[in-house]
MARBATOR-418079 format. One record per residue (C-alpha): x, y, z. Coordinates in nm, 3 decimals. Example, Ala and Ser with C-alpha at 12.3 -4.5 7.8 and 13.67 -1.06 7.14 Angstrom:
2
px = 1.230	py = -0.450	pz = 0.780
px = 1.367	py = -0.106	pz = 0.714
//
This chain:
313
px = 11.001	py = 12.481	pz = 0.329
px = 11.194	py = 12.462	pz = 0.659
px = 11.556	py = 12.520	pz = 0.704
px = 11.690	py = 12.238	pz = 0.494
px = 11.901	py = 12.006	pz = 0.568
px = 12.132	py = 11.953	pz = 0.302
px = 12.430	py = 11.691	pz = 0.184
px = 12.585	py = 11.699	pz = -0.192
px = 12.733	py = 11.318	pz = -0.300
px = 13.045	py = 11.415	pz = -0.543
px = 13.313	py = 11.623	pz = -0.508
px = 13.429	py = 11.678	pz = -0.816
px = 13.463	py = 11.949	pz = -1.107
px = 13.087	py = 12.017	pz = -1.146
px = 13.021	py = 11.900	pz = -0.741
px = 13.270	py = 12.099	pz = -0.569
px = 13.082	py = 12.425	pz = -0.766
px = 12.759	py = 12.281	pz = -0.642
px = 12.897	py = 12.221	pz = -0.271
px = 13.023	py = 12.599	pz = -0.277
px = 12.720	py = 12.783	pz = -0.364
px = 12.546	py = 12.595	pz = -0.119
px = 12.774	py = 12.641	pz = 0.188
px = 12.827	py = 13.033	pz = 0.096
px = 12.446	py = 13.024	pz = 0.247
px = 12.435	py = 12.734	pz = 0.385
px = 12.752	py = 12.648	pz = 0.573
px = 12.596	py = 12.303	pz = 0.770
px = 12.593	py = 12.132	pz = 0.412
px = 12.737	py = 11.795	pz = 0.422
px = 13.009	py = 11.720	pz = 0.151
px = 13.028	py = 11.335	pz = 0.073
px = 13.386	py = 11.275	pz = -0.124
px = 13.610	py = 10.988	pz = -0.113
px = 13.945	py = 11.081	pz = 0.070
px = 14.008	py = 11.145	pz = 0.413
px = 14.252	py = 11.418	pz = 0.368
px = 14.081	py = 11.608	pz = 0.077
px = 13.796	py = 11.646	pz = 0.355
px = 14.123	py = 11.796	pz = 0.553
px = 14.240	py = 12.033	pz = 0.288
px = 13.854	py = 12.138	pz = 0.251
px = 13.849	py = 12.240	pz = 0.628
px = 14.134	py = 12.433	pz = 0.596
px = 14.163	py = 12.628	pz = 0.266
px = 13.834	py = 12.530	pz = 0.127
px = 13.656	py = 12.494	pz = -0.198
px = 13.859	py = 12.761	pz = -0.478
px = 13.644	py = 12.836	pz = -0.759
px = 13.721	py = 13.100	pz = -0.987
px = 13.627	py = 13.221	pz = -1.341
px = 13.279	py = 13.263	pz = -1.458
px = 13.157	py = 13.217	pz = -1.080
px = 13.382	py = 13.284	pz = -0.819
px = 13.342	py = 13.136	pz = -0.413
px = 13.593	py = 13.065	pz = -0.200
px = 13.457	py = 12.894	pz = 0.135
px = 13.574	py = 12.603	pz = 0.394
px = 13.374	py = 12.263	pz = 0.460
px = 13.242	py = 12.212	pz = 0.849
px = 13.095	py = 11.897	pz = 0.721
px = 13.326	py = 11.650	pz = 0.530
px = 13.223	py = 11.217	pz = 0.491
px = 13.400	py = 10.970	pz = 0.318
px = 13.082	py = 10.738	pz = 0.319
px = 12.730	py = 10.799	pz = 0.214
px = 12.644	py = 10.614	pz = 0.533
px = 12.683	py = 10.842	pz = 0.745
px = 12.454	py = 11.060	pz = 0.629
px = 12.253	py = 10.869	pz = 0.849
px = 12.362	py = 11.122	pz = 1.168
px = 12.272	py = 11.423	pz = 0.958
px = 11.939	py = 11.351	pz = 0.871
px = 11.908	py = 11.545	pz = 0.530
px = 11.643	py = 11.655	pz = 0.356
px = 11.783	py = 11.772	pz = 0.029
px = 12.052	py = 11.547	pz = -0.144
px = 12.218	py = 11.661	pz = -0.414
px = 12.351	py = 11.367	pz = -0.667
px = 12.690	py = 11.504	pz = -0.836
px = 12.912	py = 11.183	pz = -0.882
px = 12.948	py = 11.065	pz = -1.225
px = 12.670	py = 10.845	pz = -1.396
px = 12.918	py = 10.564	pz = -1.369
px = 12.904	py = 10.557	pz = -1.013
px = 12.540	py = 10.506	pz = -0.948
px = 12.515	py = 10.138	pz = -0.950
px = 12.806	py = 10.189	pz = -0.678
px = 12.626	py = 10.459	pz = -0.524
px = 12.258	py = 10.325	pz = -0.511
px = 12.227	py = 10.054	pz = -0.158
px = 12.422	py = 10.308	pz = 0.031
px = 12.154	py = 10.617	pz = -0.054
px = 11.856	py = 10.380	pz = 0.010
px = 12.001	py = 10.321	pz = 0.337
px = 11.993	py = 10.744	pz = 0.422
px = 11.657	py = 10.846	pz = 0.275
px = 11.402	py = 10.907	pz = 0.512
px = 11.061	py = 10.969	pz = 0.377
px = 11.084	py = 11.345	pz = 0.358
px = 11.439	py = 11.310	pz = 0.176
px = 11.410	py = 11.460	pz = -0.193
px = 11.711	py = 11.379	pz = -0.451
px = 11.818	py = 11.588	pz = -0.646
px = 12.019	py = 11.476	pz = -0.990
px = 12.263	py = 11.652	pz = -1.129
px = 12.471	py = 11.459	pz = -1.354
px = 12.496	py = 11.486	pz = -1.721
px = 12.325	py = 11.242	pz = -1.968
px = 11.999	py = 11.100	pz = -2.056
px = 11.723	py = 10.896	pz = -1.853
px = 11.921	py = 10.944	pz = -1.491
px = 11.616	py = 11.051	pz = -1.304
px = 11.419	py = 10.741	pz = -1.452
px = 11.714	py = 10.507	pz = -1.343
px = 11.693	py = 10.718	pz = -0.985
px = 11.348	py = 10.695	pz = -0.970
px = 11.270	py = 10.321	pz = -1.088
px = 11.542	py = 10.183	pz = -0.823
px = 11.511	py = 10.407	pz = -0.569
px = 11.152	py = 10.315	pz = -0.570
px = 11.018	py = 10.645	pz = -0.554
px = 10.917	py = 10.948	pz = -0.800
px = 10.989	py = 11.257	pz = -0.544
px = 11.333	py = 11.273	pz = -0.798
px = 11.471	py = 11.635	pz = -0.907
px = 11.664	py = 11.633	pz = -1.236
px = 11.888	py = 11.934	pz = -1.196
px = 12.004	py = 12.067	pz = -1.566
px = 12.318	py = 12.273	pz = -1.543
px = 12.434	py = 12.510	pz = -1.794
px = 12.796	py = 12.612	pz = -1.667
px = 13.090	py = 12.402	pz = -1.727
px = 13.410	py = 12.386	pz = -1.490
px = 13.762	py = 12.203	pz = -1.472
px = 13.919	py = 12.088	pz = -1.155
px = 14.250	py = 12.172	pz = -1.137
px = 14.318	py = 11.982	pz = -0.818
px = 14.110	py = 11.903	pz = -0.525
px = 13.862	py = 12.150	pz = -0.440
px = 14.071	py = 12.418	pz = -0.726
px = 13.769	py = 12.463	pz = -0.989
px = 13.772	py = 12.713	pz = -1.289
px = 13.478	py = 12.749	pz = -1.407
px = 13.517	py = 12.829	pz = -1.806
px = 13.179	py = 12.926	pz = -1.882
px = 12.796	py = 12.973	pz = -1.716
px = 12.500	py = 13.043	pz = -1.950
px = 12.248	py = 13.117	pz = -1.709
px = 11.979	py = 12.979	pz = -1.589
px = 12.056	py = 12.673	pz = -1.477
px = 11.696	py = 12.434	pz = -1.539
px = 11.542	py = 12.200	pz = -1.253
px = 11.230	py = 11.986	pz = -1.258
px = 11.051	py = 11.706	pz = -1.061
px = 10.762	py = 11.451	pz = -1.160
px = 10.520	py = 11.515	pz = -0.911
px = 10.280	py = 11.782	pz = -0.912
px = 10.311	py = 11.803	pz = -0.502
px = 10.610	py = 11.893	pz = -0.533
px = 10.589	py = 12.141	pz = -0.775
px = 10.619	py = 12.456	pz = -0.497
px = 10.882	py = 12.286	pz = -0.330
px = 11.074	py = 12.285	pz = -0.668
px = 11.022	py = 12.665	pz = -0.708
px = 11.175	py = 12.682	pz = -0.321
px = 11.482	py = 12.479	pz = -0.433
px = 11.543	py = 12.709	pz = -0.770
px = 11.485	py = 13.025	pz = -0.546
px = 11.766	py = 12.871	pz = -0.307
px = 12.006	py = 12.833	pz = -0.633
px = 11.945	py = 13.137	pz = -0.754
px = 12.024	py = 13.305	pz = -0.414
px = 12.299	py = 13.073	pz = -0.379
px = 12.452	py = 13.255	pz = -0.692
px = 12.305	py = 12.937	pz = -0.944
px = 12.055	py = 13.129	pz = -1.139
px = 11.790	py = 12.843	pz = -1.186
px = 11.432	py = 12.830	pz = -1.287
px = 11.198	py = 12.563	pz = -1.188
px = 11.009	py = 12.416	pz = -1.520
px = 10.744	py = 12.186	pz = -1.566
px = 10.890	py = 11.951	pz = -1.827
px = 11.246	py = 11.861	pz = -1.696
px = 11.296	py = 11.639	pz = -1.982
px = 11.252	py = 11.875	pz = -2.255
px = 11.559	py = 12.081	pz = -2.118
px = 11.745	py = 11.753	pz = -2.040
px = 11.709	py = 11.697	pz = -2.413
px = 11.836	py = 12.093	pz = -2.546
px = 12.124	py = 12.008	pz = -2.338
px = 12.191	py = 11.642	pz = -2.411
px = 12.198	py = 11.720	pz = -2.784
px = 12.472	py = 11.914	pz = -2.730
px = 12.665	py = 11.720	pz = -2.451
px = 12.590	py = 11.357	pz = -2.621
px = 12.755	py = 11.517	pz = -2.956
px = 13.034	py = 11.681	pz = -2.841
px = 13.186	py = 11.488	pz = -2.551
px = 13.277	py = 11.200	pz = -2.747
px = 13.433	py = 11.377	pz = -3.046
px = 13.608	py = 11.589	pz = -2.815
px = 13.744	py = 11.325	pz = -2.626
px = 13.832	py = 11.076	pz = -2.927
px = 14.000	py = 11.425	pz = -3.070
px = 14.136	py = 11.572	pz = -2.781
px = 14.011	py = 11.889	pz = -2.894
px = 13.852	py = 12.174	pz = -2.724
px = 13.491	py = 12.176	pz = -2.822
px = 13.520	py = 12.543	pz = -2.983
px = 13.768	py = 12.343	pz = -3.179
px = 13.653	py = 12.100	pz = -3.292
px = 13.354	py = 12.310	pz = -3.433
px = 13.624	py = 12.524	pz = -3.618
px = 13.741	py = 12.259	pz = -3.779
px = 13.614	py = 12.141	pz = -4.065
px = 13.607	py = 11.762	pz = -4.054
px = 13.519	py = 11.725	pz = -3.692
px = 13.248	py = 12.004	pz = -3.754
px = 13.083	py = 11.782	pz = -3.984
px = 13.075	py = 11.476	pz = -3.750
px = 12.928	py = 11.693	pz = -3.506
px = 12.664	py = 11.814	pz = -3.735
px = 12.574	py = 11.487	pz = -3.863
px = 12.534	py = 11.361	pz = -3.472
px = 12.307	py = 11.681	pz = -3.436
px = 12.090	py = 11.590	pz = -3.667
px = 12.051	py = 11.201	pz = -3.535
px = 12.001	py = 11.349	pz = -3.178
px = 11.714	py = 11.550	pz = -3.303
px = 11.529	py = 11.268	pz = -3.488
px = 11.548	py = 11.064	pz = -3.173
px = 11.451	py = 11.366	pz = -2.931
px = 11.145	py = 11.420	pz = -3.217
px = 11.037	py = 11.022	pz = -3.201
px = 11.047	py = 11.024	pz = -2.789
px = 10.826	py = 11.316	pz = -2.845
px = 11.054	py = 11.616	pz = -2.818
px = 11.021	py = 11.765	pz = -3.101
px = 11.338	py = 12.051	pz = -3.059
px = 11.345	py = 12.176	pz = -3.422
px = 11.621	py = 12.174	pz = -3.729
px = 11.701	py = 12.545	pz = -3.635
px = 11.831	py = 12.427	pz = -3.246
px = 12.142	py = 12.327	pz = -3.450
px = 12.223	py = 12.685	pz = -3.513
px = 12.161	py = 12.801	pz = -3.178
px = 12.343	py = 12.474	pz = -3.024
px = 12.656	py = 12.565	pz = -3.263
px = 12.636	py = 12.909	pz = -3.139
px = 12.588	py = 12.840	pz = -2.742
px = 12.869	py = 12.643	pz = -2.768
px = 13.122	py = 12.875	pz = -2.915
px = 13.061	py = 13.064	pz = -2.619
px = 13.259	py = 12.759	pz = -2.421
px = 13.622	py = 12.900	pz = -2.545
px = 13.931	py = 12.653	pz = -2.521
px = 13.686	py = 12.448	pz = -2.265
px = 13.758	py = 12.105	pz = -2.315
px = 13.497	py = 11.807	pz = -2.236
px = 13.519	py = 11.646	pz = -1.936
px = 13.560	py = 11.285	pz = -2.127
px = 13.893	py = 11.440	pz = -2.271
px = 13.983	py = 11.407	pz = -1.899
px = 13.827	py = 11.100	pz = -1.784
px = 14.017	py = 10.929	pz = -2.077
px = 14.330	py = 11.119	pz = -1.996
px = 14.331	py = 10.962	pz = -1.637
px = 14.208	py = 10.654	pz = -1.776
px = 13.901	py = 10.662	pz = -1.599
px = 13.519	py = 10.503	pz = -1.703
px = 13.403	py = 10.774	pz = -1.948
px = 13.009	py = 10.887	pz = -1.868
px = 12.933	py = 10.726	pz = -2.241
px = 12.650	py = 10.448	pz = -2.133
px = 12.488	py = 10.743	pz = -2.022
px = 12.539	py = 11.036	pz = -2.360
px = 12.627	py = 10.834	pz = -2.701
px = 12.510	py = 10.508	pz = -2.576
px = 12.190	py = 10.620	pz = -2.491
px = 12.138	py = 10.809	pz = -2.829
px = 12.182	py = 10.502	pz = -3.011
px = 11.979	py = 10.275	pz = -2.748
px = 11.661	py = 10.545	pz = -2.798
px = 11.757	py = 10.538	pz = -3.173
px = 11.704	py = 10.167	pz = -3.184
px = 11.412	py = 10.159	pz = -3.000
px = 11.251	py = 10.417	pz = -3.202
px = 11.381	py = 10.266	pz = -3.527
px = 11.609	py = 10.579	pz = -3.571
px = 11.913	py = 10.492	pz = -3.760
px = 12.192	py = 10.680	pz = -3.584
px = 12.575	py = 10.574	pz = -3.771
px = 12.703	py = 10.867	pz = -3.668
px = 12.653	py = 10.820	pz = -3.314
px = 12.698	py = 10.380	pz = -3.325
px = 13.054	py = 10.481	pz = -3.462
px = 13.196	py = 10.804	pz = -3.201
px = 13.020	py = 10.590	pz = -2.872
px = 13.213	py = 10.245	pz = -3.022
px = 13.527	py = 10.477	pz = -3.077
px = 13.496	py = 10.573	pz = -2.691
px = 13.428	py = 10.232	pz = -2.583
px = 13.763	py = 10.089	pz = -2.784
px = 13.934	py = 10.395	pz = -2.637
px = 13.838	py = 10.260	pz = -2.264
px = 13.878	py = 9.904	pz = -2.338
px = 14.214	py = 9.992	pz = -2.393
px = 14.290	py = 10.057	pz = -2.071
px = 13.984	py = 9.923	pz = -1.835
px = 14.086	py = 9.584	pz = -1.939
px = 14.451	py = 9.637	pz = -1.835
px = 14.367	py = 9.768	pz = -1.490
//
């Protein structure tokens, strides 16, 4: 791979960590955010990442519109927006994607890579499954609660396999240990069994992940949701195994007092990513005739909370 021209869209908590890592080795990386004053701040103070990962680095190239990437001709675009922004992002993304441009989706959620591939009309989309938890304290200032390395990267075209290995090595060299895998959806499912389960429970109860797993009533809900998600994954062709529940709980307990990002979305009265999380488990369950009563309940509770403030807006 020749020296990549990189861009990152979305400077939230996850995007900030990714941007800081990329900038540490590739200072010309373009960051796309929404607010001009954030760009000024990042140019002066830079990204300040602390905790399980640490970076302190300023931003040279910051733009507020995806369309502005046309002037930079990026070869790699990391997409780190929330999933509820995807519909708005797509039109501009289509305009800046050139023949050699590769998209790397970093969002949480099920089916993100399929959505992008279908709507962009291209099969050279990569999916990056991140294994760190981060929370933004202020624009550019992020605390990383944990990093259970490695991250996993995968693509869908055999001819892009070598490029995938190079991108994974590039991320590793930037401090984000990443492995390229041939079946990325397996690793997405493994992560989403945990994420889809805990996001709605934490959002509805306002508990941290560890608190929700230590409190018997919410632990009972989580166990039931885990079993439903595993059944849906199995029907979709990914038999992760019943013993994965114990592995998942052990993994999640390392998160400590980390709160799921959906808690912050609700606190800020923003849309949540429930449509690509719990709602996808429900959707896939119905397609495969797998009952998911606990997921239906938790998903609808999140949607009810959302409706209470989004309708007013």
